[in-house]
C-alpha positions, 0 to 999 in steps of 0.5 A: 148066904146069910151070915153064919151067925144066924144058925149059931144064934138060932141053935143057942135060942133053941137050947136056951128055951128047950125047944127042938126043931119039931116044936119050933116048926109047929109053933111058927107054922114052918116045916121042920125040914126048913128049920133043919136047913137053916141050922145047917146053913143050907137055906136062908129064912124068908123075911116073914120067917125071921119075923116069926122067929123073932116074935117067938123068941122075943128078940129082934131080927137084927139079934137073930142074924147077928147084927146086934147082941141079945 
């Protein structure tokens, strides 16, 4: 599984930007259930999903997965 830091970082970014799961799902064209699974560490995002998230939150994939700080 992906480092637990991903779920923590995604939650933090969503809180900081006032974005909920449904809003994020609509913006990056991913199902809300996929986002829920990521937040619960039940599934890992694909590389494409990581790119979409990084673009949406204006950060790097490394920052998302905890390899570097925001």
